[in-house]
N, C-alpha and C positions, 0 to 999 in steps of 0.2 A: 459417497454421498454425488447427487447431480443437486446443481446448481440450474436454477434458471437464467439467470443472467449474471454477469461478474461481479455486479455491486453486491450481490449477496454475500459473493465470497467477501468482499471489502469489508462488508458490517460483522460477519465471522472472523477476519483474523486481525481486524485493527486492535483488538482487546490485547493481542498476544506479541504488535509487534511494538508498542509503544516505547519501550525501553531504545529501540535501534530504528526509529522510524528514520530519522534523516538518512540512515546507512540504507535504509529499504528504498528509499525515494532515490536516493543517488545510484545506485544500483541498477534501478528501471532508466535511469537516464535523466532527471531534472537534475536542475544544477541550481546550485546557493541564490542564485537571484530568485528564481522560481520558488525554491522553497520560502525563501524570505518572504515572498510576495504572500503565499501561503499565510505565514505567521501574521503578516499586519491584519491580510483580510479574516482572517479568524481567531477564536479568542484562546489564546496561547495557553490558558489554563485547563483548556478543553483538550487535551491532545490528541482524543480518539476523532474528534472534528477535524483538526489539523490532518492528523493518518488520513481521515477518511476523503476527505478534498485533495489531499494529494494523489492520492489513487484515483480520485474522478478524475483530475487533473491530465494522470499518465495516460488512462484511457482515451481523454480526449484526446491528447496529442499523438498518439498512436494508432486509433483508429481499431483494425482488426487486428494488430500486432501484437494490443492490451490483451496479451490472452491468459488463463490461468495457469498456464504453463511457465509462462514468461513471468509471471510474479511468483510462483513456487522458487524459480532458479532464484532471483533474489532473496527469494528468504531463506535458502538453502544458503547463498553465498553468507549473507549475515548469521547464519548457524542457528534461525528460529527454530527451534525441534517442535516446539508448541504449536507453534502457526501454520507450521507443516502438516501436522498430524490432524489440526482442524481442516483445511481442506479435502484431506486426502480418507478422512473418517467417515 
């Protein structure tokens, strides 16, 4: 599947990363302080929103280095096969 932009990928994979969302963000380079700030800013009861905002923060901080490929490495390292399948199918 071809995505117009990386935020489309974020929207598709977030539902499949919710139980390991902190691990994914850490693998992408966000630290505990940044993750804690996301939790404060975003309604914690809506983990999808926290995860999505975390991915957007990662993109903002890393610019062109925030690629689908880099996200897939983090997803693979966290053993999230369903999320991986969403991006590649």
